[in-house]
C-alpha positions as CSV (number, residue, x, y, z in Angstrom):
1,X,100.8,160.2,-69.8
2,X,101.5,163.0,-67.4
3,X,105.0,163.9,-66.8
4,X,106.7,162.4,-63.7
5,X,109.7,164.4,-62.5
6,X,109.6,166.3,-65.8
7,X,109.9,163.2,-68.1
8,X,107.9,162.8,-71.3
9,X,106.4,159.6,-72.5
10,X,109.2,159.2,-75.0
11,X,111.8,159.7,-72.3
12,X,110.1,157.1,-70.1
13,X,110.2,154.6,-73.0
14,X,113.8,155.4,-73.6
15,X,114.8,154.9,-70.0
16,X,112.8,151.6,-69.7
17,X,114.5,150.3,-72.8
18,X,117.9,151.4,-71.6
19,X,117.4,149.7,-68.2
20,X,116.2,146.5,-69.8
21,X,119.2,146.4,-72.1
22,X,121.6,147.3,-69.3
23,X,120.2,144.5,-67.0
24,X,120.5,142.1,-69.9
25,X,124.2,143.0,-70.1
26,X,124.5,142.3,-66.4
27,X,125.0,145.9,-65.4
28,X,123.9,147.2,-61.9
29,X,121.1,149.7,-61.7
30,X,123.6,152.2,-60.2
31,X,125.8,151.9,-63.3
32,X,122.8,152.1,-65.6
33,X,121.5,155.3,-63.9
34,X,125.0,156.8,-64.2
35,X,125.3,156.0,-67.9
36,X,121.8,157.1,-68.7
37,X,122.3,160.3,-66.8
38,X,125.5,161.1,-68.9
39,X,123.8,160.3,-72.2
40,X,120.6,162.3,-71.3
41,X,122.2,165.2,-69.5
42,X,120.1,164.6,-66.4
43,X,121.3,164.1,-62.9
44,X,121.8,160.5,-61.7
45,X,119.5,161.1,-58.7
46,X,116.8,162.4,-61.0
47,X,117.0,159.3,-63.2
48,X,116.9,157.0,-60.2
49,X,114.0,158.8,-58.6
50,X,112.1,158.8,-61.9
51,X,112.7,155.1,-62.5
52,X,111.2,154.2,-59.1
53,X,108.3,156.6,-59.5
54,X,107.5,155.0,-62.9
55,X,107.6,151.5,-61.5
56,X,105.2,152.5,-58.7
57,X,102.7,154.1,-61.2
58,X,101.2,150.8,-62.3
59,X,97.6,152.2,-62.0
60,X,98.4,154.5,-65.0
61,X,97.5,152.9,-68.3
62,X,100.3,154.6,-70.2
63,X,102.8,153.3,-67.7
64,X,101.4,149.8,-68.0
65,X,102.0,149.9,-71.8
66,X,105.5,151.2,-71.4
67,X,106.4,148.4,-68.9
68,X,104.5,145.7,-70.8
69,X,106.8,142.8,-71.8
70,X,109.5,143.8,-69.3
71,X,110.2,142.2,-65.9
72,X,110.8,145.5,-64.3
73,X,108.9,146.0,-61.1
74,X,109.2,147.9,-57.8
75,X,110.0,145.7,-54.9
76,X,107.9,146.1,-51.8
77,X,110.0,148.0,-49.3
78,X,109.8,146.8,-45.7
79,X,109.9,149.7,-43.3
80,X,112.8,149.9,-40.8
81,X,112.1,148.7,-37.3
82,X,112.8,151.1,-34.4
83,X,115.9,149.1,-33.7
84,X,117.1,149.3,-37.3
85,X,116.3,153.0,-37.4
86,X,118.4,153.7,-34.3
87,X,121.3,151.6,-35.7
88,X,121.2,153.6,-39.0
89,X,121.0,156.9,-37.2
90,X,123.9,156.1,-34.9
91,X,126.0,155.1,-37.9
92,X,125.2,158.3,-39.8
93,X,125.8,160.4,-36.7
94,X,129.1,158.7,-36.1
95,X,130.2,159.7,-39.6
96,X,128.9,163.2,-39.2
97,X,130.9,163.6,-36.0
98,X,134.0,163.1,-38.1
99,X,132.9,166.0,-40.4
100,X,131.5,163.7,-43.1
101,X,128.3,164.9,-44.9
102,X,125.1,163.0,-44.5
103,X,125.2,162.1,-48.2
104,X,128.6,160.6,-48.0
105,X,127.7,158.9,-44.7
106,X,124.7,157.1,-46.2
107,X,126.6,156.2,-49.3
108,X,129.3,154.5,-47.2
109,X,126.7,152.9,-45.1
110,X,124.8,151.5,-48.1
111,X,128.0,150.2,-49.8
112,X,127.2,152.0,-53.0
113,X,123.6,150.6,-53.2
114,X,121.7,153.6,-54.6
115,X,118.3,152.4,-53.5
116,X,119.4,151.6,-50.0
117,X,121.3,154.9,-49.8
118,X,118.2,156.8,-50.7
119,X,116.2,154.9,-48.0
120,X,118.8,155.7,-45.4
121,X,119.0,159.3,-46.4
122,X,115.2,159.7,-46.4
123,X,114.9,158.0,-43.0
124,X,117.5,160.4,-41.6
125,X,115.8,163.5,-43.0
126,X,112.4,162.3,-41.9
127,X,113.6,161.7,-38.3
128,X,115.5,165.0,-38.4
129,X,112.4,166.9,-39.5
130,X,109.8,165.1,-37.3
131,X,111.8,163.9,-34.3
132,X,114.9,166.2,-33.9
133,X,114.9,165.3,-30.2
134,X,115.6,161.7,-31.1
135,X,118.7,162.8,-33.1
136,X,119.9,165.0,-30.1
137,X,119.3,162.1,-27.7
138,X,121.3,159.6,-29.8
139,X,124.1,162.1,-30.2
140,X,124.2,162.8,-26.5
141,X,124.0,159.0,-25.7
142,X,127.0,158.4,-28.0
143,X,128.9,161.5,-27.0
144,X,129.1,162.8,-30.5
145,X,129.7,166.4,-31.4
146,X,128.7,167.0,-34.9
147,X,131.0,169.5,-36.6
148,X,128.8,171.9,-38.5
149,X,130.2,175.0,-40.2
150,X,129.1,178.1,-38.3
151,X,127.1,180.8,-40.1
152,X,130.1,183.1,-39.8
153,X,132.4,180.5,-41.4
154,X,129.9,180.0,-44.3
155,X,129.6,183.8,-44.8
156,X,133.4,184.2,-44.7
157,X,133.7,181.5,-47.3
158,X,131.1,183.2,-49.5
159,X,132.9,186.5,-49.1
160,X,136.2,185.0,-50.0
161,X,134.7,183.4,-53.2
162,X,133.1,186.7,-54.0
163,X,136.4,188.6,-53.6
164,X,138.2,186.1,-55.7
165,X,135.6,186.3,-58.5
166,X,135.6,190.1,-58.3
167,X,139.4,190.2,-58.5
168,X,139.3,187.8,-61.5
169,X,136.7,190.0,-63.2
170,X,138.7,193.1,-62.6
171,X,141.9,191.5,-64.0
172,X,139.9,190.3,-67.1
173,X,138.4,193.8,-67.5
174,X,141.9,195.4,-67.4
175,X,143.2,192.9,-69.9
176,X,140.3,193.6,-72.3
177,X,140.7,197.4,-71.8
178,X,144.4,197.0,-72.8
179,X,143.4,194.9,-75.9
180,X,140.8,197.5,-77.0
181,X,143.3,200.3,-76.6
182,X,145.9,198.5,-78.6
183,X,143.4,197.7,-81.4
184,X,142.2,201.4,-81.3
185,X,145.8,202.6,-81.7
186,X,146.4,200.1,-84.5
187,X,143.2,201.2,-86.2
188,X,144.2,204.8,-86.0
189,X,147.7,204.1,-87.5
190,X,146.1,202.1,-90.3
191,X,143.8,205.0,-91.1
192,X,146.7,207.3,-91.2
193,X,148.6,205.0,-93.5
194,X,145.6,204.7,-95.9
195,X,145.2,208.5,-95.8
196,X,148.9,209.0,-96.6
197,X,148.7,206.6,-99.5
198,X,145.6,208.4,-100.9
199,X,147.4,211.8,-100.7
């Protein structure tokens, strides 16, 4: 089986088994993804995306074998209507106008439902990329002013972080230089003592 999002066949089998066991214990998919991410060292979003990619790859014989005997299946996703899309976008823009990130906004809007959150986020990004005028129109209609950090503010923050890191490195360098000097002096004294003992 070809890799999907960088997973091997063994990893795919492991995830499917983990999800089946978790569902059997009454765990939500969100919790299962979080726990699997911790145990595998992968990001939760990566685990979630891979899981849904796997479920949609039912034309792949290897995937069919992995999913055989499980009741795991990808649900058909009904596209958002224009009215639903506008409602979602207005809710996200309202949160953004308060300085909240899109990610946090869609998470709040989806009430912690990972799949729904991903759908909201994808819808927002899709409209933003293909119909930016729609976003501007909805913002104007609602009277929202989205607080975005200016380029200068971002550059200032980066410069501050750089200065802090540079100062930290200089302090560490000075400390290590002092330790090396101390050890060199002690080494010199020890050599003198050994030489005196041999005399």
